[in-house]
N, C-alpha and C positions, 0 to 999 in steps of 0.2 A: 176127421174133425170131431166125431162123437167121443173118441178116446181122449182127445186133448181137452174137451169140455169136461169130461168125466174126471180127468186128472186135476184140472184146475179146481173143480168143485171139491174133490177130495182134499187137496192141499188147503183150500180156503176153509173148509169145514174143520179140518184138523188144526189149522192155525187158530180159528176162533175158539175151538174147544180147549186148546192149550192156554189161550189167553184167559178164558173163563176160569180155568183151574188156578191160574196165577193171580187172579184178582184178589187183592187184599182188602179185608174189611177193616177200616180204620175207625176205632172208637174215639169218642171225645173224652176229655178229662174233666171231672167235676169234683167238688168238695162239698160234702153235706154236713150240716151241723148235727148235734145230738137230735134224735127223733124218738118220740114215744109212740108205739104202735099198739092198737087194740084190735083184737079179732078172735079167730078160732084157729086151732092147729091140730095136726096129726103128727105122730111119731112113728118111724119105722115103716112107712109106706112109700114106695117109689112108683106106684101104679097111677097112671093118668086118670083112671076112673075115680080113684080115691080123691085125687086133687079136685076133679070136677064136682064131686059130692060136697067137698069142703067149701068150694065157692058157693054152691047152692045153699048150704047151711048158713054161710055168712050173710048172704043177701036176704035170708029170712029174718035175721035179727040185727042187721046193720043199723036200723033206726034207733036201736037201744044204745049205740055207742055214744058215750058222753063226750061232749066238747070236740067233735070231729073237726079237723081243719083241712082246707084244700079240697081239690076236686079229683084226687087220685086214690086208687086202691092199689094194694101191694100184695104180691106173692113173695114171701120171704123164705128162703132156703137156709137151713142152719144145721150145724153139728150139735149133738146133744147126747144124753144118755137115756136109755129106755128104762122100763120098770125093773128090769133085771140088773141094771147098773152097767150095761154094755154100751159101747159106742153105737150111736144111731144117727139117723137123719131125720130132720123135722121140716115141716112146711107149714107156714102160717099165712092165712088170708087176713088182711088187716087194712085199717085206715089210720092215718096219723091223727093224734090228739094233742092238745096242749098240756094236759096233766091227767093223772089217774088218782082219783080218790077212792071211790067205791065202784067196782065193776058189777054189772048185772050178771046173773048166773049164766054160765056157758061161754063167757068171754075171758080172754087172758090178755096180759100186756107184755110187751117186750121193748126194752130200750136198745136202740141202735146207736152206738157211739159215733161221734163225729169222726170222719175219715175221708180219705181220697178214694175215688172210684174211676173206673173207665166204664163208659156207657156205650153199649151196642144197641142198634135198632133192629128189631125183627119186623119185617114187612110181610103181611099176609095173614092167613088164618093161624090162630094160636096153636092149633093142633100140629103145626109144622115147626114149632119153635125148637124142637129137639136138635135139629140140624145146626142151629146157631150155637146152642150149648156145646155140641161136639166140637165145633170150630174154636170156641172160646177156650175150653179146657183141654183141647188137643193142640192143634196147630198154633193158635195164638199164644196159649199158655207156655208152650215150649219155645217160642220165638225169643224170649228174654227181653222183650220190649218193656214189660212191666213185671214186677214180682207180685203174683196173685196171692192174696191173703186167705187163710183158712178161717173165714168169718162169714157173717150173713151176706148173701147176695140177694138183690132185690129185683123183682119184675115189677115195673111201674105201668099201671093201666090208667090212662087219663082219657080226655075227650077224643083222642085220636084212635082209641081202640073201638073197633067195629066187629062184633062177634061174627065169625065165619066169612069175613070179607077179605078180598085181596088188597083192599085199600086200608086195612087195619095196621096200626103201629103199636108195638109194645117195646118198652125200653128194658134192657137188662143191665143192671148196675152191679159191677163186679169190684169188690174191695181190693185195693192195691196199696203197696208201700209208698 
């Protein structure tokens, strides 16, 4: 009897693990209008510590952002060129504004053109967001369900973001054709 229970548990556990691996994350589709973002950025750093320092820097000066709109903050990933003129990766921490006339020192602006996005939700602490990025640009990107664009992707942090909490939610907006 113990062997039968053990076999049943093994089969059930194996079945549930297989089902978990086959679970598909289905994004929603959205279209965003042109957006103007203002914040701080770094180029050529893929280190999580550098990103965290950038967020800290932004929150020290975010009250200087002129004409901020909405209740969300954004982490914007983008391709660019570094000081040597080579292809590089950039990350900007920003908030949306209505217009840009004169920026206070230390702030930069970036226009995000209107386009279509697929939106994924990350539930849990932001330190674990890398797994969702691996899924998006790995399995999902190769599925052919959408053609991912080589353009700015957005992490959207609104009132549902709760630092360090399992109840936290961050949206990842990936540009698509």
